FIKOLZA-1660 file (N, C-alpha, C; in steps of 0.1 Angstrom, whole numbers, plus 5000, padded with zeros to 4 digits):
% residues 229
   i   px   py   pz ch aa at
   1 4680 4970 4931  A  M  N
   1 4692 4977 4936  A  M CA
   1 4689 4984 4949  A  M  C
   2 4698 4982 4959  A  N  N
   2 4695 4989 4972  A  N CA
   2 4697 5004 4971  A  N  C
   3 4694 5010 4982  A  R  N
   3 4695 5025 4982  A  R CA
   3 4709 5030 4980  A  R  C
   4 4719 5023 4987  A  K  N
   4 4733 5028 4986  A  K CA
   4 4738 5026 4972  A  K  C
   5 4735 5014 4966  A  K  N
   5 4740 5012 4952  A  K CA
   5 4733 5022 4942  A  K  C
   6 4721 5025 4945  A  D  N
   6 4714 5035 4936  A  D CA
   6 4720 5048 4937  A  D  C
   7 4724 5052 4950  A  S  N
   7 4731 5065 4951  A  S CA
   7 4744 5066 4944  A  S  C
   8 4751 5054 4944  A  R  N
   8 4764 5054 4937  A  R CA
   8 4761 5056 4922  A  R  C
   9 4751 5050 4916  A  Q  N
   9 4748 5051 4902  A  Q CA
   9 4744 5066 4899  A  Q  C
  10 4737 5072 4907  A  K  N
  10 4733 5086 4904  A  K CA
  10 4744 5096 4905  A  K  C
  11 4754 5092 4914  A  A  N
  11 4765 5102 4916  A  A CA
  11 4775 5100 4904  A  A  C
  12 4776 5088 4898  A  K  N
  12 4786 5085 4888  A  K CA
  12 4786 5095 4877  A  K  C
  13 4798 5101 4874  A  G  N
  13 4799 5110 4863  A  G CA
  13 4795 5124 4865  A  G  C
  14 4789 5127 4877  A  K  N
  14 4784 5140 4880  A  K CA
  14 4793 5147 4891  A  K  C
  15 4802 5140 4897  A  R  N
  15 4810 5145 4907  A  R CA
  15 4825 5144 4904  A  R  C
  16 4834 5151 4911  A  P  N
  16 4848 5149 4908  A  P CA
  16 4852 5135 4911  A  P  C
  17 4861 5129 4903  A  Q  N
  17 4865 5116 4905  A  Q CA
  17 4875 5114 4917  A  Q  C
  18 4874 5103 4924  A  Q  N
  18 4883 5101 4935  A  Q CA
  18 4886 5087 4937  A  Q  C
  19 4898 5084 4942  A  I  N
  19 4902 5070 4945  A  I CA
  19 4905 5070 4960  A  I  C
  20 4900 5061 4968  A  L  N
  20 4902 5061 4982  A  L CA
  20 4911 5049 4986  A  L  C
  21 4920 5052 4996  A  V  N
  21 4930 5042 5000  A  V CA
  21 4928 5040 5015  A  V  C
  22 4925 5028 5019  A  F  N
  22 4924 5024 5033  A  F CA
  22 4935 5015 5037  A  F  C
  23 4939 5014 5050  A  G  N
  23 4950 5005 5053  A  G CA
  23 4951 5002 5068  A  G  C
  24 4963 4998 5072  A  E  N
  24 4965 4994 5086  A  E CA
  24 4970 5006 5094  A  E  C
  25 4976 5016 5087  A  S  N
  25 4981 5028 5094  A  S CA
  25 4982 5039 5084  A  S  C
  26 4983 5052 5089  A  E  N
  26 4984 5063 5080  A  E CA
  26 4997 5063 5072  A  E  C
  27 5008 5058 5078  A  N  N
  27 5020 5056 5070  A  N CA
  27 5019 5048 5058  A  N  C
  28 5011 5037 5060  A  D  N
  28 5009 5028 5048  A  D CA
  28 5001 5034 5038  A  D  C
  29 4990 5041 5042  A  T  N
  29 4981 5047 5032  A  T CA
  29 4988 5058 5024  A  T  C
  30 4995 5066 5031  A  K  N
  30 5003 5077 5025  A  K CA
  30 5013 5072 5015  A  K  C
  31 5019 5061 5019  A  S  N
  31 5029 5054 5010  A  S CA
  31 5022 5049 4997  A  S  C
  32 5011 5043 4999  A  L  N
  32 5004 5037 4987  A  L CA
  32 4999 5049 4978  A  L  C
  33 4994 5060 4985  A  Q  N
  33 4990 5071 4977  A  Q CA
  33 5001 5076 4968  A  Q  C
  34 5013 5077 4973  A  E  N
  34 5025 5081 4965  A  E CA
  34 5028 5071 4954  A  E  C
  35 5027 5058 4957  A  L  N
  35 5030 5048 4947  A  L CA
  35 5019 5047 4936  A  L  C
  36 5007 5049 4939  A  I  N
  36 4996 5049 4929  A  I CA
  36 4999 5060 4919  A  I  C
  37 5002 5072 4924  A  V  N
  37 5005 5084 4915  A  V CA
  37 5018 5081 4907  A  V  C
  38 5027 5075 4914  A  A  N
  38 5040 5072 4907  A  A CA
  38 5037 5063 4895  A  A  C
  39 5028 5053 4896  A  L  N
  39 5025 5044 4886  A  L CA
  39 5016 5050 4875  A  L  C
  40 5007 5059 4879  A  R  N
  40 4997 5066 4870  A  R CA
  40 4997 5081 4873  A  R  C
  41 5005 5088 4866  A  G  N
  41 5006 5103 4869  A  G CA
  41 4993 5110 4866  A  G  C
  42 4984 5104 4858  A  N  N
  42 4971 5110 4855  A  N CA
  42 4961 5109 4867  A  N  C
  43 4965 5102 4878  A  L  N
  43 4957 5100 4890  A  L CA
  43 4961 5111 4900  A  L  C
  44 4971 5119 4897  A  A  N
  44 4975 5129 4907  A  A CA
  44 4963 5138 4911  A  A  C
  45 4961 5141 4923  A  G  N
  45 4950 5149 4928  A  G CA
  45 4937 5141 4930  A  G  C
  46 4937 5129 4926  A  K  N
  46 4924 5121 4927  A  K CA
  46 4925 5111 4938  A  K  C
  47 4937 5108 4943  A  V  N
  47 4939 5097 4953  A  V CA
  47 4939 5103 4967  A  V  C
  48 4930 5098 4975  A  Q  N
  48 4929 5103 4989  A  Q CA
  48 4929 5092 4999  A  Q  C
  49 4935 5094 5010  A  T  N
  49 4936 5084 5021  A  T CA
  49 4926 5086 5031  A  T  C
  50 4923 5075 5038  A  R  N
  50 4914 5076 5050  A  R CA
  50 4920 5069 5062  A  R  C
  51 4920 5076 5073  A  R  N
  51 4926 5071 5085  A  R CA
  51 4918 5059 5091  A  R  C
  52 4905 5061 5090  A  N  N
  52 4896 5051 5096  A  N CA
  52 4885 5048 5086  A  N  C
  53 4880 5036 5087  A  P  N
  53 4884 5025 5096  A  P CA
  53 4897 5018 5091  A  P  C
  54 4904 5012 5100  A  L  N
  54 4916 5004 5096  A  L CA
  54 4911 4991 5089  A  L  C
  55 4919 4986 5080  A  V  N
  55 4916 4973 5073  A  V CA
  55 4921 4962 5082  A  V  C
  56 4911 4955 5088  A  L  N
  56 4914 4944 5097  A  L CA
  56 4906 4932 5094  A  L  C
  57 4908 4927 5082  A  I  N
  57 4900 4915 5077  A  I CA
  57 4908 4902 5077  A  I  C
  58 4921 4903 5075  A  K  N
  58 4929 4891 5073  A  K CA
  58 4927 4880 5084  A  K  C
  59 4928 4884 5097  A  N  N
  59 4927 4875 5108  A  N CA
  59 4914 4875 5115  A  N  C
  60 4904 4882 5109  A  T  N
  60 4891 4883 5115  A  T CA
  60 4883 4870 5114  A  T  C
  61 4876 4867 5124  A  K  N
  61 4868 4855 5124  A  K CA
  61 4857 4856 5112  A  K  C
  62 4854 4845 5106  A  P  N
  62 4845 4846 5094  A  P CA
  62 4832 4853 5097  A  P  C
  63 4827 4851 5109  A  E  N
  63 4814 4857 5113  A  E CA
  63 4815 4872 5115  A  E  C
  64 4827 4877 5117  A  D  N
  64 4829 4892 5119  A  D CA
  64 4834 4899 5107  A  D  C
  65 4838 4892 5097  A  V  N
  65 4843 4898 5084  A  V CA
  65 4833 4908 5078  A  V  C
  66 4820 4904 5077  A  P  N
  66 4811 4914 5071  A  P CA
  66 4810 4927 5078  A  P  C
  67 4811 4927 5091  A  T  N
  67 4811 4940 5099  A  T CA
  67 4823 4948 5096  A  T  C
  68 4835 4942 5095  A  E  N
  68 4847 4950 5092  A  E CA
  68 4846 4956 5078  A  E  C
  69 4841 4948 5068  A  A  N
  69 4840 4953 5055  A  A CA
  69 4829 4964 5054  A  A  C
  70 4819 4963 5061  A  K  N
  70 4808 4973 5061  A  K CA
  70 4813 4986 5066  A  K  C
  71 4822 4986 5076  A  R  N
  71 4828 4999 5081  A  R CA
  71 4834 5007 5070  A  R  C
  72 4842 4999 5062  A  I  N
  72 4849 5006 5050  A  I CA
  72 4838 5011 5040  A  I  C
  73 4829 5002 5037  A  A  N
  73 4819 5005 5027  A  A CA
  73 4811 5017 5031  A  A  C
  74 4808 5019 5044  A  D  N
  74 4800 5030 5049  A  D CA
  74 4808 5043 5046  A  D  C
  75 4821 5043 5048  A  V  N
  75 4829 5055 5046  A  V CA
  75 4829 5059 5031  A  V  C
  76 4830 5048 5023  A  V  N
  76 4830 5050 5008  A  V CA
  76 4816 5057 5004  A  V  C
  77 4805 5052 5010  A  D  N
  77 4792 5057 5007  A  D CA
  77 4791 5072 5011  A  D  C
  78 4797 5076 5022  A  I  N
  78 4797 5090 5026  A  I CA
  78 4805 5099 5016  A  I  C
  79 4816 5094 5011  A  S  N
  79 4825 5101 5001  A  S CA
  79 4817 5101 4988  A  S  C
  80 4809 5092 4985  A  Q  N
  80 4802 5091 4973  A  Q CA
  80 4792 5102 4971  A  Q  C
  81 4788 5108 4982  A  T  N
  81 4778 5119 4982  A  T CA
  81 4784 5132 4975  A  T  C
  82 4797 5133 4975  A  T  N
  82 4804 5145 4970  A  T CA
  82 4813 5141 4958  A  T  C
  83 4817 5129 4957  A  H  N
  83 4826 5124 4946  A  H CA
  83 4822 5112 4940  A  H  C
  84 4827 5110 4927  A  D  N
  84 4825 5097 4920  A  D CA
  84 4837 5088 4924  A  D  C
  85 4835 5079 4933  A  I  N
  85 4846 5070 4937  A  I CA
  85 4848 5059 4926  A  I  C
  86 4859 5061 4919  A  V  N
  86 4862 5052 4908  A  V CA
  86 4870 5039 4912  A  V  C
  87 4876 5040 4924  A  A  N
  87 4883 5028 4929  A  A CA
  87 4886 5029 4944  A  A  C
  88 4887 5018 4950  A  V  N
  88 4890 5017 4964  A  V CA
  88 4901 5007 4966  A  V  C
  89 4911 5011 4974  A  F  N
  89 4922 5002 4977  A  F CA
  89 4922 4999 4992  A  F  C
  90 4924 4986 4995  A  A  N
  90 4924 4982 5009  A  A CA
  90 4937 4975 5012  A  A  C
  91 4945 4981 5021  A  H  N
  91 4958 4975 5024  A  H CA
  91 4958 4968 5037  A  H  C
  92 4965 4956 5037  A  E  N
  92 4967 4949 5049  A  E CA
  92 4980 4940 5047  A  E  C
  93 4990 4941 5055  A  D  N
  93 5002 4933 5053  A  D CA
  93 4999 4918 5054  A  D  C
  94 5007 4911 5046  A  C  N
  94 5005 4896 5046  A  C CA
  94 5010 4890 5058  A  C  C
  95 5022 4894 5063  A  D  N
  95 5029 4888 5075  A  D CA
  95 5032 4873 5072  A  D  C
  96 5035 4871 5060  A  D  N
  96 5038 4857 5055  A  D CA
  96 5045 4858 5042  A  D  C
  97 5050 4847 5037  A  F  N
  97 5057 4847 5024  A  F CA
  97 5048 4847 5012  A  F  C
  98 5052 4852 5001  A  E  N
  98 5045 4850 4988  A  E CA
  98 5046 4835 4985  A  E  C
  99 5035 4829 4980  A  P  N
  99 5023 4835 4974  A  P CA
  99 5011 4836 4984  A  P  C
 100 5014 4835 4997  A  K  N
 100 5003 4836 5006  A  K CA
 100 4995 4848 5005  A  K  C
 101 5000 4859 4999  A  H  N
 101 4993 4872 4998  A  H CA
 101 4981 4870 4989  A  H  C
 102 4981 4860 4980  A  E  N
 102 4969 4858 4971  A  E CA
 102 4957 4854 4979  A  E  C
 103 4959 4846 4989  A  G  N
 103 4947 4841 4997  A  G CA
 103 4941 4853 5005  A  G  C
 104 4950 4861 5010  A  V  N
 104 4945 4873 5018  A  V CA
 104 4938 4883 5009  A  V  C
 105 4944 4885 4997  A  C  N
 105 4937 4894 4987  A  C CA
 105 4923 4889 4984  A  C  C
 106 4922 4876 4982  A  Q  N
 106 4909 4871 4978  A  Q CA
 106 4899 4872 4990  A  Q  C
 107 4904 4871 5002  A  K  N
 107 4895 4872 5014  A  K CA
 107 4890 4887 5015  A  K  C
 108 4899 4896 5014  A  I  N
 108 4896 4910 5015  A  I CA
 108 4886 4914 5003  A  I  C
 109 4890 4910 4991  A  E  N
 109 4881 4914 4980  A  E CA
 109 4868 4908 4980  A  E  C
 110 4867 4896 4985  A  A  N
 110 4854 4889 4986  A  A CA
 110 4845 4896 4996  A  A  C
 111 4851 4900 5007  A  A  N
 111 4844 4907 5018  A  A CA
 111 4839 4920 5013  A  A  C
 112 4847 4928 5006  A  M  N
 112 4843 4941 5001  A  M CA
 112 4832 4939 4991  A  M  C
 113 4833 4929 4982  A  Q  N
 113 4823 4927 4972  A  Q CA
 113 4810 4924 4979  A  Q  C
 114 4810 4916 4989  A  Q  N
 114 4798 4912 4996  A  Q CA
 114 4792 4924 5003  A  Q  C
 115 4800 4934 5007  A  A  N
 115 4795 4946 5013  A  A CA
 115 4790 4956 5003  A  A  C
 116 4790 4953 4990  A  G  N
 116 4786 4962 4980  A  G CA
 116 4795 4972 4976  A  G  C
 117 4808 4970 4979  A  C  N
 117 4819 4980 4977  A  C CA
 117 4831 4973 4971  A  C  C
 118 4832 4970 4959  A  P  N
 118 4843 4963 4953  A  P CA
 118 4856 4971 4956  A  P  C
 119 4867 4964 4959  A  A  N
 119 4879 4970 4962  A  A CA
 119 4891 4962 4957  A  A  C
 120 4902 4969 4955  A  H  N
 120 4915 4962 4952  A  H CA
 120 4922 4960 4965  A  H  C
 121 4925 4947 4968  A  A  N
 121 4933 4944 4980  A  A CA
 121 4948 4946 4977  A  A  C
 122 4955 4952 4987  A  V  N
 122 4969 4955 4985  A  V CA
 122 4976 4948 4997  A  V  C
 123 4982 4937 4995  A  V  N
 123 4988 4928 5005  A  V CA
 123 5003 4925 5003  A  V  C
 124 5011 4935 5007  A  P  N
 124 5026 4932 5006  A  P CA
 124 5030 4920 5014  A  P  C
 125 5039 4913 5008  A  A  N
 125 5045 4901 5015  A  A CA
 125 5060 4904 5016  A  A  C
 126 5066 4902 5028  A  W  N
 126 5060 4899 5041  A  W CA
 126 5052 4911 5046  A  W  C
 127 5057 4923 5043  A  E  N
 127 5050 4935 5047  A  E CA
 127 5055 4946 5038  A  E  C
 128 5049 4958 5039  A  L  N
 128 5052 4969 5030  A  L CA
 128 5067 4972 5028  A  L  C
 129 5075 4970 5039  A  E  N
 129 5089 4973 5039  A  E CA
 129 5097 4964 5029  A  E  C
 130 5091 4952 5026  A  A  N
 130 5097 4943 5016  A  A CA
 130 5099 4950 5003  A  A  C
 131 5088 4958 4999  A  W  N
 131 5089 4965 4986  A  W CA
 131 5100 4975 4986  A  W  C
 132 5104 4981 4997  A  W  N
 132 5114 4991 4996  A  W CA
 132 5128 4986 4992  A  W  C
 133 5130 4973 4994  A  F  N
 133 5142 4967 4989  A  F CA
 133 5143 4967 4974  A  F  C
 134 5132 4970 4967  A  M  N
 134 5133 4970 4952  A  M CA
 134 5139 4983 4947  A  M  C
 135 5139 4993 4956  A  W  N
 135 5145 5007 4953  A  W CA
 135 5154 5012 4963  A  W  C
 136 5166 5006 4964  A  P  N
 136 5176 5010 4975  A  P CA
 136 5180 5024 4974  A  P  C
 137 5181 5030 4962  A  D  N
 137 5184 5044 4961  A  D CA
 137 5174 5053 4967  A  D  C
 138 5161 5049 4965  A  A  N
 138 5150 5057 4971  A  A CA
 138 5150 5057 4986  A  A  C
 139 5154 5045 4991  A  V  N
 139 5155 5044 5006  A  V CA
 139 5166 5053 5011  A  V  C
 140 5178 5052 5005  A  Q  N
 140 5189 5060 5009  A  Q CA
 140 5187 5075 5008  A  Q  C
 141 5179 5079 4999  A  A  N
 141 5176 5093 4996  A  A CA
 141 5169 5099 5008  A  A  C
 142 5163 5091 5017  A  V  N
 142 5156 5097 5029  A  V CA
 142 5166 5103 5038  A  V  C
 143 5177 5096 5040  A  R  N
 143 5188 5100 5049  A  R CA
 143 5201 5098 5042  A  R  C
 144 5204 5106 5032  A  P  N
 144 5216 5103 5023  A  P CA
 144 5229 5104 5030  A  P  C
 145 5230 5111 5041  A  K  N
 145 5243 5113 5048  A  K CA
 145 5246 5102 5058  A  K  C
 146 5236 5094 5061  A  S  N
 146 5238 5084 5072  A  S CA
 146 5234 5069 5067  A  S  C
 147 5224 5068 5059  A  W  N
 147 5220 5054 5055  A  W CA
 147 5228 5049 5043  A  W  C
 148 5230 5036 5043  A  R  N
 148 5235 5030 5031  A  R CA
 148 5223 5025 5023  A  R  C
 149 5225 5024 5010  A  A  N
 149 5215 5019 5001  A  A CA
 149 5214 5004 5003  A  A  C
 150 5202 4999 5008  A  P  N
 150 5200 4985 5011  A  P CA
 150 5198 4977 4998  A  P  C
 151 5210 4975 4991  A  D  N
 151 5209 4968 4978  A  D CA
 151 5212 4953 4979  A  D  C
 152 5210 4948 4991  A  D  N
 152 5214 4934 4993  A  D CA
 152 5205 4924 4986  A  D  C
 153 5193 4928 4981  A  Y  N
 153 5184 4918 4975  A  Y CA
 153 5180 4922 4961  A  Y  C
 154 5189 4930 4954  A  L  N
 154 5186 4933 4940  A  L CA
 154 5186 4920 4932  A  L  C
 155 5175 4919 4924  A  G  N
 155 5174 4908 4915  A  G CA
 155 5168 4895 4922  A  G  C
 156 5165 4897 4935  A  K  N
 156 5159 4885 4942  A  K CA
 156 5144 4887 4945  A  K  C
 157 5139 4877 4951  A  E  N
 157 5124 4877 4954  A  E CA
 157 5123 4883 4968  A  E  C
 158 5119 4895 4969  A  V  N
 158 5118 4902 4982  A  V CA
 158 5105 4897 4989  A  V  C
 159 5096 4891 4983  A  G  N
 159 5084 4885 4989  A  G CA
 159 5088 4873 4997  A  G  C
 160 5101 4869 4997  A  R  N
 160 5105 4857 5005  A  R CA
 160 5113 4862 5018  A  R  C
 161 5112 4875 5020  A  L  N
 161 5119 4881 5032  A  L CA
 161 5110 4880 5044  A  L  C
 162 5114 4873 5055  A  K  N
 162 5107 4873 5067  A  K CA
 162 5110 4886 5075  A  K  C
 163 5100 4891 5082  A  D  N
 163 5101 4903 5090  A  D CA
 163 5109 4914 5083  A  D  C
 164 5103 4918 5072  A  A  N
 164 5110 4928 5063  A  A CA
 164 5114 4941 5070  A  A  C
 165 5105 4946 5079  A  K  N
 165 5108 4958 5085  A  K CA
 165 5121 4957 5093  A  K  C
 166 5122 4947 5101  A  E  N
 166 5134 4945 5109  A  E CA
 166 5147 4943 5100  A  E  C
 167 5145 4936 5089  A  E  N
 167 5156 4934 5080  A  E CA
 167 5160 4948 5074  A  E  C
 168 5151 4956 5070  A  L  N
 168 5154 4969 5065  A  L CA
 168 5161 4978 5075  A  L  C
 169 5157 4977 5087  A  Q  N
 169 5163 4985 5098  A  Q CA
 169 5178 4981 5099  A  Q  C
 170 5181 4968 5097  A  K  N
 170 5195 4964 5097  A  K CA
 170 5203 4968 5085  A  K  C
 171 5197 4967 5074  A  R  N
 171 5204 4969 5061  A  R CA
 171 5207 4983 5058  A  R  C
 172 5200 4993 5064  A  V  N
 172 5204 5007 5061  A  V CA
 172 5216 5012 5069  A  V  C
 173 5220 5004 5079  A  V  N
 173 5231 5007 5087  A  V CA
 173 5244 5005 5079  A  V  C
 174 5253 5015 5078  A  P  N
 174 5265 5013 5071  A  P CA
 174 5273 5001 5077  A  P  C
 175 5279 4993 5068  A  K  N
 175 5286 4982 5073  A  K CA
 175 5299 4985 5081  A  K  C
 176 5305 4997 5079  A  N  N
 176 5317 5000 5086  A  N CA
 176 5314 5009 5098  A  N  C
 177 5301 5010 5102  A  L  N
 177 5298 5019 5113  A  L CA
 177 5303 5013 5126  A  L  C
 178 5310 5021 5134  A  K  N
 178 5316 5016 5146  A  K CA
 178 5306 5012 5156  A  K  C
 179 5309 5002 5165  A  A  N
 179 5300 4996 5174  A  A CA
 179 5294 5007 5184  A  A  C
 180 5302 5016 5188  A  D  N
 180 5297 5026 5197  A  D CA
 180 5287 5036 5191  A  D  C
 181 5287 5037 5178  A  K  N
 181 5278 5045 5170  A  K CA
 181 5265 5038 5167  A  K  C
 182 5265 5025 5167  A  R  N
 182 5253 5017 5164  A  R CA
 182 5241 5019 5173  A  R  C
 183 5245 5021 5186  A  K  N
 183 5234 5022 5196  A  K CA
 183 5226 5035 5194  A  K  C
 184 5231 5045 5189  A  T  N
 184 5224 5058 5187  A  T CA
 184 5220 5060 5172  A  T  C
 185 5223 5051 5164  A  F  N
 185 5221 5053 5150  A  F CA
 185 5206 5054 5147  A  F  C
 186 5202 5064 5139  A  Q  N
 186 5188 5066 5136  A  Q CA
 186 5185 5057 5123  A  Q  C
 187 5179 5046 5126  A  T  N
 187 5176 5037 5115  A  T CA
 187 5162 5039 5110  A  T  C
 188 5158 5030 5101  A  Y  N
 188 5145 5031 5095  A  Y CA
 188 5134 5030 5105  A  Y  C
 189 5123 5038 5103  A  Q  N
 189 5111 5037 5111  A  Q CA
 189 5099 5037 5101  A  Q  C
 190 5088 5032 5106  A  E  N
 190 5076 5031 5097  A  E CA
 190 5072 5045 5092  A  E  C
 191 5075 5056 5099  A  S  N
 191 5072 5069 5095  A  S CA
 191 5080 5074 5083  A  S  C
 192 5091 5066 5080  A  D  N
 192 5099 5070 5068  A  D CA
 192 5093 5065 5055  A  D  C
 193 5083 5056 5056  A  S  N
 193 5078 5049 5044  A  S CA
 193 5072 5059 5034  A  S  C
 194 5064 5069 5038  A  P  N
 194 5059 5079 5028  A  P CA
 194 5070 5086 5021  A  P  C
 195 5081 5089 5028  A  A  N
 195 5092 5096 5021  A  A CA
 195 5099 5087 5011  A  A  C
 196 5100 5075 5014  A  I  N
 196 5106 5065 5005  A  I CA
 196 5098 5064 4992  A  I  C
 197 5085 5063 4994  A  A  N
 197 5075 5062 4983  A  A CA
 197 5076 5075 4975  A  A  C
 198 5077 5086 4981  A  R  N
 198 5078 5099 4974  A  R CA
 198 5091 5099 4965  A  R  C
 199 5102 5094 4970  A  H  N
 199 5114 5094 4962  A  H CA
 199 5113 5084 4951  A  H  C
 200 5105 5073 4953  A  V  N
 200 5103 5064 4942  A  V CA
 200 5095 5071 4931  A  V  C
 201 5085 5079 4935  A  R  N
 201 5077 5087 4925  A  R CA
 201 5086 5097 4918  A  R  C
 202 5094 5105 4926  A  E  N
 202 5101 5116 4920  A  E CA
 202 5113 5111 4911  A  E  C
 203 5118 5099 4914  A  K  N
 203 5129 5093 4906  A  K CA
 203 5124 5085 4894  A  K  C
 204 5110 5084 4893  A  G  N
 204 5105 5076 4882  A  G CA
 204 5108 5061 4882  A  G  C
 205 5108 5056 4895  A  L  N
 205 5112 5042 4896  A  L CA
 205 5101 5032 4898  A  L  C
 206 5089 5036 4899  A  A  N
 206 5078 5027 4902  A  A CA
 206 5076 5015 4893  A  A  C
 207 5079 5017 4880  A  R  N
 207 5078 5006 4870  A  R CA
 207 5092 5001 4867  A  R  C
 208 5102 5004 4876  A  K  N
 208 5115 4998 4873  A  K CA
 208 5121 4992 4886  A  K  C
 209 5114 4983 4892  A  P  N
 209 5118 4977 4904  A  P CA
 209 5131 4969 4902  A  P  C
 210 5140 4970 4912  A  G  N
 210 5153 4963 4911  A  G CA
 210 5153 4949 4916  A  G  C
 211 5141 4945 4921  A  A  N
 211 5140 4931 4926  A  A CA
 211 5126 4926 4922  A  A  C
 212 5123 4914 4926  A  K  N
 212 5110 4908 4922  A  K CA
 212 5100 4907 4934  A  K  C
 213 5087 4910 4931  A  S  N
 213 5077 4909 4941  A  S CA
 213 5064 4906 4935  A  S  C
 214 5058 4894 4937  A  G  N
 214 5045 4891 4932  A  G CA
 214 5034 4900 4937  A  G  C
 215 5035 4903 4950  A  S  N
 215 5025 4912 4956  A  S CA
 215 5026 4926 4950  A  S  C
 216 5038 4931 4947  A  Y  N
 216 5038 4944 4941  A  Y CA
 216 5033 4943 4926  A  Y  C
 217 5036 4933 4919  A  A  N
 217 5031 4931 4906  A  A CA
 217 5016 4931 4906  A  A  C
 218 5010 4925 4915  A  R  N
 218 4995 4925 4917  A  R CA
 218 4990 4939 4919  A  R  C
 219 4997 4946 4928  A  F  N
 219 4993 4960 4930  A  F CA
 219 4994 4969 4918  A  F  C
 220 5005 4967 4910  A  M  N
 220 5006 4975 4898  A  M CA
 220 4994 4972 4888  A  M  C
 221 4991 4959 4887  A  A  N
 221 4979 4955 4878  A  A CA
 221 4966 4962 4883  A  A  C
 222 4965 4962 4896  A  S  N
 222 4953 4969 4902  A  S CA
 222 4952 4984 4898  A  S  C
 223 4963 4990 4900  A  V  N
 223 4964 5005 4896  A  V CA
 223 4961 5007 4882  A  V  C
 224 4966 4998 4873  A  D  N
 224 4964 4999 4859  A  D CA
 224 4950 4998 4855  A  D  C
 225 4942 4991 4863  A  Q  N
 225 4928 4989 4861  A  Q CA
 225 4919 5001 4864  A  Q  C
 226 4924 5011 4871  A  C  N
 226 4917 5023 4874  A  C CA
 226 4913 5031 4862  A  C  C
 227 4901 5034 4860  A  K  N
 227 4896 5041 4848  A  K CA
 227 4891 5055 4853  A  K  C
 228 4897 5065 4848  A  V  N
 228 4893 5079 4851  A  V CA
 228 4891 5087 4838  A  V  C
 229 4882 5097 4839  A  G  N
 229 4879 5105 4828  A  G CA
 229 4889 5117 4826  A  G  C
% end
């Protein structure tokens, strides 16, 4: 056993437990933090996000993947000196249709395993915004006086939506909004994601999606695997 793995073993059970979330942006990691707690209330206070390093494994050349994974593993090792890291989540958007997310998940998880830091890959298809279509009421709650609930895809496969962010930006615009108002309308921005996730948590909707998503189902299964004392 190498030194880093040995340090993980010694720290286990003797430090406060913690779950780390890495991703492509702070908006994404904060959103996932909310969703993890929404799915597992007993994880509240244990889930922490990390701004750096970003998860950039999906399109990385094979020879550079170990370096990208090691950057994340090194940060986990530092956190392990003060906490028992019980799980790591690594987010990167699929930018493709389901089930392509499965291949990306496998690439990320294999890279992290090779780096000595097992992780749960979180790969929304097409991107994280696709998931928000599963909870139109939570989306509208961010700006209840101006946004419409984007309920256009209830009961459908949201993992088949191309360019989900742009689609969400269109769908929150009221259908009867006058043309002269559309130019200045404050539509969805990526910075709204954490608030949407918070409303999902507060409304108890995390296990009640109104649409279908294989990538979200995989994420739920990963969260359910987290074991804490």
